[in-house]
Each structure stands twice: as C-alpha cells, then as structure tokens.
Backbone as a printed PyTorch tensor [residue, N CA C, xyz], in Angstrom:
tensor([[[  0.8200,  -1.1850,   0.0000],
         [  0.0000,   0.0000,   0.0000],
         [  0.8650,   1.2520,   0.0000]],

        [[  1.9150,   1.2460,   0.8220],
         [  2.8130,   2.3860,   0.8610],
         [  3.4940,   2.5800,  -0.4800]],

        [[  3.8370,   1.4930,  -1.1380],
         [  4.4820,   1.5790,  -2.4470],
         [  3.5730,   2.2690,  -3.4510]],

        [[  2.2650,   1.9560,  -3.3820],
         [  1.3190,   2.5990,  -4.3080],
         [  1.2540,   4.0990,  -4.0730]],

        [[  1.2450,   4.5260,  -2.8140],
         [  1.2020,   5.9550,  -2.5070],
         [  2.4810,   6.6560,  -2.9570]],

        [[  3.6030,   5.9970,  -2.7830],
         [  4.8770,   6.5760,  -3.2300],
         [  4.8790,   6.7160,  -4.7450]],

        [[  4.4490,   5.6570,  -5.4500],
         [  4.3920,   5.7190,  -6.9150],
         [  3.3950,   6.7760,  -7.3870]],

        [[  2.2250,   6.8380,  -6.7340],
         [  1.2250,   7.8380,  -7.0900],
         [  1.7570,   9.2440,  -6.8130]],

        [[  2.4390,   9.4210,  -5.6980],
         [  3.0380,  10.7230,  -5.3640],
         [  4.0970,  11.1340,  -6.3750]],

        [[  4.9570,  10.1830,  -6.7750],
         [  5.9720,  10.4830,  -7.7900],
         [  5.3310,  10.8270,  -9.1340]],

        [[  4.2730,  10.1130,  -9.4660],
         [  3.5700,  10.3750, -10.7190],
         [  2.9590,  11.7740, -10.7140]],

        [[  2.3220,  12.1420,  -9.6190],
         [  1.7190,  13.4740,  -9.5060],
         [  2.8000,  14.5500,  -9.5040]],

        [[  3.8770,  14.3170,  -8.7850],
         [  4.9610,  15.3050,  -8.7260],
         [  5.6470,  15.4690, -10.0700]],

        [[  5.7610,  14.4020, -10.8230],
         [  6.4520,  14.4650, -12.1140],
         [  5.5750,  15.0410, -13.2150]],

        [[  4.2540,  14.9460, -13.0890],
         [  3.3830,  15.4010, -14.1730],
         [  3.4710,  16.9040, -14.4330]],

        [[  3.5590,  17.8120, -13.4460],
         [  3.7260,  19.2250, -13.7850],
         [  5.0590,  19.5040, -14.4830]],

        [[  6.0920,  18.7710, -14.0970],
         [  7.3830,  18.9530, -14.7550],
         [  7.2780,  18.5580, -16.2180]],

        [[  6.6070,  17.4400, -16.4680],
         [  6.4240,  16.9900, -17.8460],
         [  5.5660,  17.9760, -18.6160]],

        [[  4.5330,  18.5220, -18.0000],
         [  3.6420,  19.4630, -18.6850],
         [  4.3600,  20.7680, -19.0110]],

        [[  5.3740,  21.1360, -18.2210],
         [  6.0710,  22.3920, -18.4490],
         [  7.2050,  22.2730, -19.4570]],

        [[  7.5030,  21.0840, -19.9140],
         [  8.5530,  20.9210, -20.9150],
         [  8.1430,  21.6500, -22.1850]],

        [[  9.0270,  22.4300, -22.7930],
         [  8.6520,  23.1370, -24.0130],
         [  8.3410,  22.1530, -25.1280]],

        [[  7.2610,  22.4300, -25.8260],
         [  6.8690,  21.5940, -26.9460],
         [  7.7310,  21.9470, -28.1460]],

        [[  8.1890,  20.9520, -28.8270],
         [  9.0090,  21.1780, -30.0100],
         [  8.1290,  21.7290, -31.1260]],

        [[  8.4690,  22.9410, -31.6040],
         [  7.7140,  23.5590, -32.6810],
         [  8.4430,  23.3370, -33.9930]],

        [[  7.6910,  23.2200, -35.0720],
         [  8.3650,  23.1170, -36.3640],
         [  9.1000,  24.4250, -36.6510]],

        [[ 10.2140,  24.3740, -37.3720],
         [ 10.9670,  25.5970, -37.6390],
         [ 10.1270,  26.5890, -38.4410]],

        [[ 10.3000,  27.8670, -38.1230],
         [  9.5890,  28.9260, -38.8310],
         [ 10.3920,  29.2890, -40.0760]],

        [[  9.9740,  28.7820, -41.2080],
         [ 10.6970,  29.0160, -42.4620],
         [ 10.4050,  30.3920, -43.0430]],

        [[  9.1580,  30.8200, -43.0070],
         [  8.7530,  32.1010, -43.5800],
         [  8.5930,  33.1270, -42.4680]],

        [[  9.1550,  34.3170, -42.6810],
         [  9.0460,  35.4070, -41.7150],
         [  8.5160,  36.6350, -42.4550]],

        [[  7.4010,  37.1810, -41.9800],
         [  6.8450,  38.4140, -42.5340],
         [  7.1880,  39.5600, -41.5970]],

        [[  7.5130,  40.7310, -42.1590],
         [  7.8580,  41.8780, -41.3380],
         [  7.2520,  43.1670, -41.8620]],

        [[  6.9630,  44.0870, -40.9460],
         [  6.4920,  45.4300, -41.2800],
         [  7.2360,  46.4100, -40.3820]],

        [[  7.7760,  47.4850, -40.9740],
         [  8.6180,  48.4220, -40.2470],
         [  8.2090,  49.8630, -40.5350]],

        [[  8.4520,  50.7580, -39.5840],
         [  8.3280,  52.1990, -39.7860],
         [  9.5120,  52.8720, -39.1130]],

        [[  9.8680,  54.0570, -39.5980],
         [ 10.9890,  54.7660, -39.0070],
         [ 11.3420,  56.0180, -39.7730]],

        [[ 12.6300,  56.2740, -39.8690],
         [ 13.1090,  57.4980, -40.4930],
         [ 14.0820,  57.2330, -41.6190]],

        [[ 14.3810,  58.3060, -42.3500],
         [ 15.3110,  58.2450, -43.4730],
         [ 16.1010,  59.5440, -43.5060]],

        [[ 17.4070,  59.4420, -43.6530],
         [ 18.2490,  60.6290, -43.7760],
         [ 19.4120,  60.3100, -44.6970]],

        [[ 20.1170,  61.3460, -45.1110],
         [ 21.2360,  61.1790, -46.0250],
         [ 22.5470,  61.3980, -45.2940]],

        [[ 23.5940,  60.7100, -45.7480],
         [ 24.9050,  60.8750, -45.1180],
         [ 25.5580,  62.1890, -45.5200]],

        [[ 25.1680,  62.7360, -46.6670],
         [ 25.7290,  64.0170, -47.1120],
         [ 24.7400,  64.6980, -48.0440]],

        [[ 24.9680,  65.9650, -48.3080],
         [ 24.0940,  66.7330, -49.1800],
         [ 24.4600,  66.5040, -50.6370]],

        [[ 23.5020,  66.7660, -51.5240],
         [ 23.7670,  66.6140, -52.9570],
         [ 24.7680,  67.6560, -53.4480]],

        [[ 24.6790,  68.8640, -52.9150],
         [ 25.6180,  69.9540, -53.2010],
         [ 25.7160,  70.7990, -51.9430]],

        [[ 26.6390,  71.7610, -51.9570],
         [ 26.7620,  72.6300, -50.7850],
         [ 25.5160,  73.4890, -50.5960]],

        [[ 24.7220,  73.6740, -51.6570],
         [ 23.5020,  74.4790, -51.5610],
         [ 22.2350,  73.6290, -51.5180]],

        [[ 22.3650,  72.3090, -51.4290],
         [ 21.2060,  71.4090, -51.4130],
         [ 21.3010,  70.4860, -50.2030]],

        [[ 20.4260,  70.7050, -49.2340],
         [ 20.4850,  70.0370, -47.9340],
         [ 19.3090,  69.0690, -47.7630]],

        [[ 19.6090,  67.7620, -47.5960],
         [ 18.5630,  66.7660, -47.3370],
         [ 18.0700,  66.9130, -45.9090]],

        [[ 16.7740,  66.8120, -45.7240],
         [ 16.1620,  66.8300, -44.4000],
         [ 15.7610,  65.4050, -44.0190]],

        [[ 15.7790,  65.1240, -42.7280],
         [ 15.3560,  63.8100, -42.2500],
         [ 13.8790,  63.6150, -42.5640]],

        [[ 13.5380,  62.4130, -43.0110],
         [ 12.1620,  62.1370, -43.4040],
         [ 11.6240,  60.8580, -42.7930]],

        [[ 10.5480,  60.3910, -43.3610],
         [  9.7880,  59.2380, -42.8950],
         [ 10.0920,  58.0340, -43.7810]],

        [[ 10.0410,  56.8330, -43.2150],
         [ 10.1740,  55.6140, -44.0210],
         [  9.2510,  54.5230, -43.4730]],

        [[  8.8260,  53.6530, -44.3670],
         [  7.9990,  52.5010, -43.9970],
         [  8.3360,  51.3670, -44.9520]],

        [[  8.2570,  50.1560, -44.4700],
         [  8.6090,  49.0320, -45.3260],
         [  7.9210,  47.7440, -44.9190]],

        [[  7.9740,  46.7970, -45.8410],
         [  7.4600,  45.4520, -45.5970],
         [  8.4420,  44.4700, -46.2170]],

        [[  8.5300,  43.2840, -45.6420],
         [  9.4520,  42.2870, -46.1760],
         [  8.9430,  40.8820, -45.8960]],

        [[  9.4670,  39.9720, -46.6920],
         [  9.1910,  38.5520, -46.4910],
         [ 10.5180,  37.8140, -46.6380]],

        [[ 10.8060,  36.9420, -45.6750],
         [ 12.0690,  36.1980, -45.6770],
         [ 11.7750,  34.7020, -45.6850]],

        [[ 12.6680,  33.9630, -46.3270],
         [ 12.6010,  32.5020, -46.3130],
         [ 13.9030,  31.9840, -45.7310]],

        [[ 13.7890,  31.2280, -44.6210],
         [ 14.9590,  30.6620, -43.9570],
         [ 15.4390,  29.4300, -44.6940]],

        [[ 16.5940,  29.5590, -45.3390],
         [ 17.2040,  28.4410, -46.0480],
         [ 17.8720,  27.5110, -45.0400]],

        [[ 18.5230,  28.0920, -44.0620],
         [ 19.1970,  27.4010, -42.9590],
         [ 18.7810,  28.1130, -41.6690]],

        [[ 19.0350,  27.5320, -40.4960],
         [ 18.6470,  28.2100, -39.2600],
         [ 19.2390,  29.6150, -39.1040]],

        [[ 20.4330,  29.8470, -39.6570],
         [ 21.0630,  31.1580, -39.5080],
         [ 21.1700,  31.9440, -40.8130]],

        [[ 20.5870,  31.4600, -41.8930],
         [ 20.6880,  32.1500, -43.1810],
         [ 19.3230,  32.2160, -43.8590]],

        [[ 18.9810,  33.4150, -44.3400],
         [ 17.6970,  33.6030, -45.0280],
         [ 17.8920,  34.4890, -46.2490]],

        [[ 16.9860,  34.3590, -47.1900],
         [ 16.8880,  35.3030, -48.3040],
         [ 15.6250,  36.1170, -48.0440]],

        [[ 15.6990,  37.4230, -48.3480],
         [ 14.6110,  38.3180, -47.9700],
         [ 14.3200,  39.3080, -49.0850]],

        [[ 13.0570,  39.5300, -49.3640],
         [ 12.6130,  40.5490, -50.3120],
         [ 12.0910,  41.7320, -49.5000]],

        [[ 12.6220,  42.9200, -49.7950],
         [ 12.2470,  44.1360, -49.0740],
         [ 11.6190,  45.1450, -50.0130]],

        [[ 10.5280,  45.7500, -49.5870],
         [  9.9330,  46.9000, -50.2720],
         [  9.9270,  48.0390, -49.2640]],

        [[ 10.4730,  49.1850, -49.6500],
         [ 10.5900,  50.2960, -48.7190],
         [ 10.1780,  51.6000, -49.3980]],

        [[  9.5310,  52.4650, -48.6340],
         [  9.1410,  53.7950, -49.0980],
         [  9.7480,  54.8120, -48.1390]],

        [[ 10.3510,  55.8600, -48.6850],
         [ 10.8950,  56.9440, -47.8680],
         [ 10.5010,  58.2720, -48.4920]],

        [[ 10.3020,  59.2550, -47.6420],
         [  9.9320,  60.5920, -48.0990],
         [ 10.8780,  61.5800, -47.4360]],

        [[ 11.6050,  62.3510, -48.2600],
         [ 12.5490,  63.3400, -47.7560],
         [ 12.3490,  64.6660, -48.4760]],

        [[ 12.6230,  65.7590, -47.7710],
         [ 12.6360,  67.0830, -48.3820],
         [ 14.0730,  67.4780, -48.6780]],

        [[ 14.2590,  68.1800, -49.7880],
         [ 15.5590,  68.7150, -50.1780],
         [ 15.4270,  70.2300, -50.2020]],

        [[ 16.1430,  70.9100, -49.2980],
         [ 16.1110,  72.3680, -49.2380],
         [ 17.3120,  72.9230, -49.9760]],

        [[ 17.0540,  73.8450, -50.8860],
         [ 18.1380,  74.4910, -51.6290],
         [ 18.1980,  75.9560, -51.2410]],

        [[ 19.4210,  76.4620, -51.1650],
         [ 19.6270,  77.8810, -50.8870],
         [ 20.1820,  78.5270, -52.1410]],

        [[ 20.1230,  79.7930, -52.2030],
         [ 20.5950,  80.5200, -53.3820],
         [ 19.7240,  81.7380, -53.5740]],

        [[ 19.5830,  82.1690, -54.8280],
         [ 18.7770,  83.3580, -55.0860],
         [ 17.3180,  83.1430, -54.7070]],

        [[ 16.8000,  81.9410, -54.9380],
         [ 15.4250,  81.6090, -54.5610],
         [ 15.4320,  80.3090, -53.7610]],

        [[ 15.4200,  80.4000, -52.4210],
         [ 15.4010,  79.1720, -51.6190],
         [ 14.1180,  78.3760, -51.8790]],

        [[ 14.2710,  77.0780, -52.0510],
         [ 13.1200,  76.2100, -52.3040],
         [ 13.2430,  74.9260, -51.4930]],

        [[ 12.1210,  74.2750, -51.3250],
         [ 12.0860,  72.9460, -50.7190],
         [ 11.3250,  72.0300, -51.6620]],

        [[ 11.9490,  70.9180, -52.0150],
         [ 11.3490,  69.9380, -52.9100],
         [ 11.1870,  68.6270, -52.1520]],

        [[ 10.0390,  67.9990, -52.3000],
         [  9.7810,  66.7130, -51.6510],
         [ 10.0650,  65.5830, -52.6340]],

        [[ 10.8100,  64.5880, -52.1640],
         [ 11.1390,  63.4140, -52.9710],
         [ 10.5650,  62.1680, -52.3170]],

        [[  9.9200,  61.3360, -53.1320],
         [  9.5020,  60.0010, -52.7180],
         [ 10.5330,  59.0160, -53.2480]],

        [[ 11.0090,  58.1240, -52.3840],
         [ 12.0100,  57.1250, -52.7760],
         [ 11.4570,  55.7370, -52.4530]],

        [[ 11.3050,  54.9340, -53.4900],
         [ 10.7960,  53.5780, -53.3310],
         [ 11.8890,  52.6000, -53.7340]],

        [[ 12.1610,  51.6260, -52.8910],
         [ 13.1980,  50.6380, -53.2130],
         [ 12.6350,  49.2310, -53.0960]],

        [[ 13.0840,  48.3790, -54.0070],
         [ 12.7920,  46.9460, -53.9800],
         [ 14.1320,  46.2310, -53.9720]],

        [[ 14.4190,  45.5060, -52.9050],
         [ 15.7220,  44.8660, -52.7310],
         [ 15.5700,  43.3760, -52.4610]],

        [[ 16.5170,  42.6120, -52.9680],
         [ 16.6720,  41.2120, -52.6100],
         [ 17.8790,  41.1160, -51.7000]],

        [[ 17.6980,  40.6570, -50.4780],
         [ 18.7700,  40.6380, -49.4850],
         [ 19.0990,  39.2280, -49.0090]],

        [[ 20.3480,  39.0420, -48.6490],
         [ 20.7960,  37.8560, -47.9260],
         [ 20.9370,  38.2720, -46.4630]],

        [[ 20.4320,  37.4540, -45.5500],
         [ 20.4440,  37.7790, -44.1240],
         [ 21.1790,  36.6770, -43.3730]],

        [[ 22.2050,  37.0770, -42.6170],
         [ 22.9150,  36.1380, -41.7500],
         [ 22.5230,  36.4610, -40.3180]],

        [[ 21.7870,  35.5410, -39.7070],
         [ 21.2910,  35.6720, -38.3440],
         [ 22.3260,  35.0560, -37.4090]],

        [[ 22.9150,  35.8520, -36.5480],
         [ 24.0280,  35.3980, -35.7090],
         [ 23.6310,  34.2200, -34.8220]],

        [[ 22.4420,  34.2590, -34.2220],
         [ 22.0360,  33.1970, -33.2920],
         [ 20.8940,  32.3300, -33.8040]],

        [[ 20.1790,  32.7610, -34.8010],
         [ 19.0340,  32.0020, -35.2970],
         [ 17.7400,  32.4560, -34.6500]],

        [[ 16.6300,  32.1740, -35.2950],
         [ 15.3110,  32.6280, -34.8330],
         [ 14.9220,  31.9860, -33.5010]],

        [[ 15.5080,  30.8620, -33.1470],
         [ 15.1530,  30.1860, -31.9060],
         [ 15.6640,  30.9410, -30.6780]],

        [[ 16.6280,  31.8190, -30.8500],
         [ 17.1650,  32.6050, -29.7440],
         [ 16.2320,  33.7850, -29.4480]],

        [[ 16.1150,  34.1760, -28.2020],
         [ 15.2320,  35.2940, -27.8280],
         [ 15.7000,  36.5970, -28.4820]],

        [[ 16.9720,  36.9490, -28.3300],
         [ 17.5320,  38.1600, -28.9350],
         [ 18.5580,  37.7330, -29.9680]],

        [[ 18.3460,  38.1260, -31.2050],
         [ 19.2100,  37.6540, -32.2790],
         [ 19.6340,  38.7940, -33.1980]],

        [[ 20.9060,  39.2030, -33.1310],
         [ 21.4030,  40.2080, -34.0730],
         [ 21.6220,  39.5860, -35.4500]],

        [[ 21.5730,  40.4200, -36.4900],
         [ 21.7760,  39.9250, -37.8530],
         [ 22.4300,  40.9880, -38.7300]],

        [[ 23.0240,  40.5110, -39.8280],
         [ 23.6120,  41.3590, -40.8670],
         [ 22.8710,  41.0790, -42.1610]],

        [[ 22.7550,  42.0930, -43.0210],
         [ 22.1010,  41.8790, -44.3050],
         [ 22.7740,  42.7060, -45.3860]],

        [[ 22.5970,  42.2660, -46.6110],
         [ 23.1020,  42.9910, -47.7720],
         [ 22.4090,  42.4850, -49.0100]],

        [[ 22.2520,  43.3730, -49.9860],
         [ 21.5740,  42.9320, -51.1920],
         [ 21.5960,  43.9420, -52.3110]],

        [[ 20.8890,  43.5970, -53.3760],
         [ 20.8210,  44.4050, -54.5890],
         [ 19.3730,  44.5670, -55.0080]],

        [[ 19.1200,  45.6230, -55.7880],
         [ 17.7690,  45.8420, -56.2780],
         [ 17.6650,  47.1290, -57.0590]],

        [[ 16.5240,  47.7730, -56.9650],
         [ 16.2530,  48.9940, -57.7140],
         [ 15.6740,  50.0570, -56.7930]],

        [[ 15.9660,  51.3150, -57.1440],
         [ 15.4620,  52.4630, -56.4010],
         [ 14.7750,  53.3980, -57.3910]],

        [[ 13.5710,  53.8320, -57.0560],
         [ 12.8550,  54.8150, -57.8740],
         [ 12.7320,  56.0940, -57.0590]],

        [[ 13.1690,  57.2160, -57.6460],
         [ 13.1220,  58.5150, -56.9840],
         [ 12.1640,  59.4060, -57.7590]],

        [[ 11.1940,  59.9890, -57.0540],
         [ 10.2110,  60.8530, -57.7070],
         [ 10.2600,  62.2420, -57.0940]],

        [[ 10.4300,  63.2560, -57.9500],
         [ 10.3490,  64.6560, -57.5540],
         [  8.8670,  65.0200, -57.5800]],

        [[  8.2700,  65.2550, -56.4170],
         [  6.8300,  65.5060, -56.3570],
         [  6.4580,  66.8650, -56.9340]],

        [[  7.3970,  67.8160, -56.9480],
         [  7.1130,  69.1290, -57.5130],
         [  7.0010,  69.0570, -59.0270]],

        [[  7.9410,  68.3720, -59.6670],
         [  7.9650,  68.2670, -61.1270],
         [  7.1440,  67.0920, -61.6480]],

        [[  6.7360,  66.2080, -60.7650],
         [  6.0560,  64.9590, -61.1520],
         [  6.8950,  64.1530, -62.1340]],

        [[  8.2040,  64.1690, -61.9320],
         [  9.1340,  63.3830, -62.7430],
         [  9.8490,  62.4000, -61.8340]],

        [[ 10.2990,  61.2950, -62.4300],
         [ 10.9970,  60.2890, -61.6380],
         [ 12.0830,  59.6180, -62.4650]],

        [[ 12.9620,  58.9220, -61.7690],
         [ 13.9750,  58.0910, -62.4120],
         [ 14.1940,  56.8590, -61.5550]],

        [[ 14.6870,  55.8060, -62.1840],
         [ 14.9860,  54.5530, -61.4800],
         [ 16.4500,  54.2170, -61.6710]],

        [[ 17.0540,  53.6470, -60.6410],
         [ 18.4660,  53.2840, -60.6730],
         [ 18.6660,  51.9250, -60.0120]],

        [[ 19.7150,  51.2570, -60.4490],
         [ 20.2070,  50.0580, -59.7740],
         [ 20.7550,  50.5070, -58.4230]],

        [[ 20.5610,  49.7180, -57.3860],
         [ 21.0620,  50.0920, -56.0700],
         [ 21.4140,  48.8740, -55.2390]],

        [[ 21.9400,  49.1410, -54.0880],
         [ 22.2820,  48.0900, -53.1440],
         [ 22.0820,  48.5870, -51.7290]],

        [[ 22.0780,  47.6770, -50.7920],
         [ 22.0020,  48.0740, -49.3940],
         [ 22.7930,  47.1160, -48.5160]],

        [[ 23.2610,  47.6430, -47.4040],
         [ 23.9200,  46.8680, -46.3520],
         [ 23.3360,  47.3540, -45.0320]],

        [[ 23.2630,  46.4550, -44.0590],
         [ 22.7010,  46.8810, -42.7940],
         [ 22.8810,  45.8640, -41.6980]],

        [[ 22.3710,  46.2290, -40.5420],
         [ 22.3860,  45.3480, -39.3830],
         [ 21.1430,  45.6170, -38.5620]],

        [[ 20.8010,  44.6480, -37.7570],
         [ 19.6140,  44.7860, -36.9300],
         [ 19.5800,  43.7300, -35.8470]],

        [[ 18.4780,  43.7090, -35.1420],
         [ 18.2730,  42.7080, -34.0930],
         [ 16.7900,  42.3760, -34.0170]],

        [[ 16.5120,  41.0950, -33.8520],
         [ 15.1520,  40.6090, -33.6310],
         [ 15.0290,  40.1850, -32.1730]],

        [[ 13.9160,  40.5600, -31.5490],
         [ 13.5840,  40.0790, -30.2120],
         [ 12.3860,  39.1610, -30.3890]],

        [[ 12.6300,  37.8700, -30.3120],
         [ 11.6260,  36.8670, -30.6550],
         [ 10.7730,  36.4850, -29.4520]],

        [[  9.4660,  36.4950, -29.6740],
         [  8.4860,  36.1480, -28.6440],
         [  7.6330,  34.9860, -29.1340]],

        [[  8.2780,  33.9260, -29.5620],
         [  7.5560,  32.8160, -30.1840],
         [  7.3980,  33.1060, -31.6690]],

        [[  6.1540,  33.0390, -32.1530],
         [  5.9060,  33.3500, -33.5720],
         [  6.0310,  34.8420, -33.8550]],

        [[  5.7140,  35.6750, -32.8730],
         [  5.8030,  37.1220, -33.0390],
         [  7.1670,  37.6150, -32.6060]],

        [[  7.5620,  38.7640, -33.1360],
         [  8.8350,  39.3320, -32.7480],
         [  8.8620,  40.8340, -32.9530]],

        [[  9.8260,  41.4710, -32.3170],
         [ 10.0870,  42.8960, -32.4860],
         [ 11.4000,  43.0360, -33.2340]],

        [[ 11.4950,  44.0550, -34.0750],
         [ 12.6970,  44.2270, -34.8930],
         [ 13.1600,  45.6790, -34.8470]],

        [[ 14.4850,  45.8600, -34.7680],
         [ 15.1250,  47.1660, -34.9360],
         [ 16.2120,  46.9790, -35.9850]],

        [[ 16.2480,  47.8930, -36.9670],
         [ 17.1500,  47.6880, -38.1000],
         [ 17.6320,  49.0240, -38.6460]],

        [[ 18.8730,  49.0370, -39.1140],
         [ 19.4240,  50.1900, -39.8200],
         [ 20.0880,  49.7230, -41.1000]],

        [[ 19.8140,  50.4450, -42.2090],
         [ 20.3840,  50.0710, -43.5080],
         [ 20.9150,  51.3030, -44.2140]],

        [[ 21.9220,  51.0940, -45.0410],
         [ 22.4530,  52.1310, -45.9160],
         [ 22.0470,  51.7680, -47.3400]],

        [[ 21.1670,  52.5560, -47.9200],
         [ 20.6890,  52.3570, -49.2860],
         [ 21.5660,  53.1980, -50.2140]],

        [[ 22.2570,  52.5350, -51.1460],
         [ 23.2590,  53.1970, -51.9940],
         [ 22.8030,  53.1370, -53.4480]],

        [[ 22.7780,  54.3060, -54.1120],
         [ 22.3930,  54.3820, -55.5200],
         [ 22.9350,  55.6780, -56.1220]],

        [[ 22.8570,  55.7980, -57.4360],
         [ 23.3510,  56.9770, -58.1510],
         [ 22.2040,  57.9700, -58.3370]],

        [[ 22.3700,  59.1910, -57.8260],
         [ 21.3840,  60.2620, -57.9870],
         [ 21.9200,  61.1830, -59.0790]],

        [[ 21.5040,  60.9270, -60.3270],
         [ 22.0690,  61.6770, -61.4580],
         [ 20.9930,  62.3460, -62.3170]],

        [[ 19.9880,  62.8790, -61.6870],
         [ 18.9190,  63.5950, -62.3780],
         [ 18.6420,  64.9180, -61.6600]],

        [[ 17.7880,  65.7310, -62.2540],
         [ 17.3590,  67.0100, -61.6810],
         [ 18.5340,  67.9520, -61.4230]],

        [[ 19.5730,  67.8460, -62.2380],
         [ 20.7290,  68.7290, -62.1070],
         [ 21.7750,  68.2750, -61.1060]],

        [[ 21.6690,  67.0560, -60.5840],
         [ 22.6380,  66.5310, -59.6170],
         [ 23.3230,  65.3060, -60.2000]],

        [[ 24.5020,  64.9980, -59.6960],
         [ 25.2190,  63.7990, -60.1250],
         [ 26.0930,  63.3290, -58.9670]],

        [[ 25.5390,  62.4430, -58.1440],
         [ 26.2520,  62.0110, -56.9470],
         [ 25.8010,  60.6120, -56.5500]],

        [[ 26.7180,  59.8370, -55.9640],
         [ 26.3280,  58.5680, -55.3490],
         [ 25.6420,  58.9050, -54.0320]],

        [[ 24.4240,  58.4400, -53.8940],
         [ 23.5900,  58.7900, -52.7480],
         [ 23.6010,  57.6680, -51.7170]],

        [[ 23.7450,  58.0290, -50.4620],
         [ 23.6510,  57.0950, -49.3390],
         [ 22.4900,  57.5320, -48.4570]],

        [[ 21.4010,  56.7910, -48.4940],
         [ 20.2580,  57.0680, -47.6220],
         [ 20.3010,  56.0990, -46.4500]],

        [[ 20.3500,  56.6440, -45.2460],
         [ 20.3030,  55.8060, -44.0500],
         [ 18.8460,  55.6280, -43.6430]],

        [[ 18.4330,  54.3820, -43.5350],
         [ 17.0640,  54.0480, -43.1660],
         [ 17.1240,  53.3050, -41.8420]],

        [[ 16.4750,  53.8490, -40.8360],
         [ 16.4150,  53.1700, -39.5460],
         [ 14.9430,  52.9600, -39.2180]],

        [[ 14.6340,  51.7350, -38.7830],
         [ 13.2400,  51.3610, -38.5910],
         [ 13.0740,  50.4000, -37.4240]],

        [[ 11.8890,  50.3830, -36.8940],
         [ 11.4740,  49.4030, -35.9070],
         [ 10.1760,  48.7800, -36.3820]],

        [[  9.9330,  47.5430, -35.9990],
         [  8.7080,  46.9210, -36.4850],
         [  8.3970,  45.5950, -35.8320]],

        [[  7.4750,  44.8940, -36.4650],
         [  6.9930,  43.5990, -35.9890],
         [  7.2920,  42.5230, -37.0140]],

        [[  7.4860,  41.2970, -36.5290],
         [  7.6600,  40.1410, -37.4080],
         [  6.7130,  39.0370, -36.9580]],

        [[  6.3840,  38.1780, -37.8920],
         [  5.5940,  36.9950, -37.5650],
         [  6.1740,  35.8120, -38.3270]],

        [[  6.4150,  34.7280, -37.6190],
         [  6.9530,  33.5170, -38.2280],
         [  5.8360,  32.5820, -38.6460]],

        [[  5.9680,  32.0270, -39.8320],
         [  4.9510,  31.1020, -40.3490],
         [  5.5300,  29.7150, -40.5220]]])
C-alpha cells in the first residue's frame, strides 16, 4: 500500500514537470515583417542642397534556407525634403521607393530570444520629384544590421540600412547614401 502511494506521489509530482517541458515547434521558415521609421542622407547633394530627415515605412518577407541564413525581399518607401539655398530658396519633396533582394545572416538564429543579424543585397530604387512629377529609377544596393527580439511566432525588430544608388537627375550627379532606420513587428509562419 505504501508503495502505491509513493508511486502515485511520484507520478503526480512528475506530471507538472512533464507538462512544463517546451513543446518542439516546427521551424519557422517564412518570416513576414512590417517596419516604420526614419530616413536621412549621409551628405548633401551639393553645398547648396540640404537633405532633411524624413519618414520611411517598409514590408518584407524572408525565407529561412538554414537556421542562420535567409533570403529576404524588401519593399521600402521613404519621403525626404531637399532644401536648396541661393537666389530663390526652395524645398522639394522626394519620394524614394526601393525593392531589394537581401541575404540575411542571423548570428544566433530565430530560436534565440535576442538575435542580431547582418544583411546585404541588390535591387532597384525609384526617386520621384513631387514638384515636377518626374521620376527616375536606378540600380542600387544596401547593407545593414539589426536585431530581432523573438516572442515565439511574433517578434520585435530594430534595423538600420544604408541604401546606396546613383542620384544623377534634376541637375545633380552624386552617389547617394540614404540611411534608413526602422522598428517593427515580425511573424513567423
């Protein structure tokens, strides 16, 4: 009789431990993300043309090829004002849309709570002068770093990227570096 109580007691004591064991989840191959933040330039187009800090928003989808490596498609929109000085000071608003294909190296993998990552890729950038209603498109690239704070399927993201392209229209001719910094949400599928 005592043996039965001991066995029953061990069974009851062990059952909460067993229930608290983390359940093995299938790996999250697809990751969707949405970000908002700011956009600024590393330098001005000319000494008389000054970029102002603006707004940016983006969405992306990543496919995990390996636990620490993913390919990611990014779509980003940024809006910046360009103030010019001279005989007639003006401010022109530019919309910048980029579509990039990126490779992402996740230092710890999505299974880690806090995971820093590096990214880089190539794509296209479209710049539209809203005053003139004219635009141009250029080949571009980006490099960046960020960190994901994973909460299961959901996550928080902070990221900074340097978007590099040639700005050779509207009377300017310069390699442009737009810094895009954003925070957002991710969901693993």
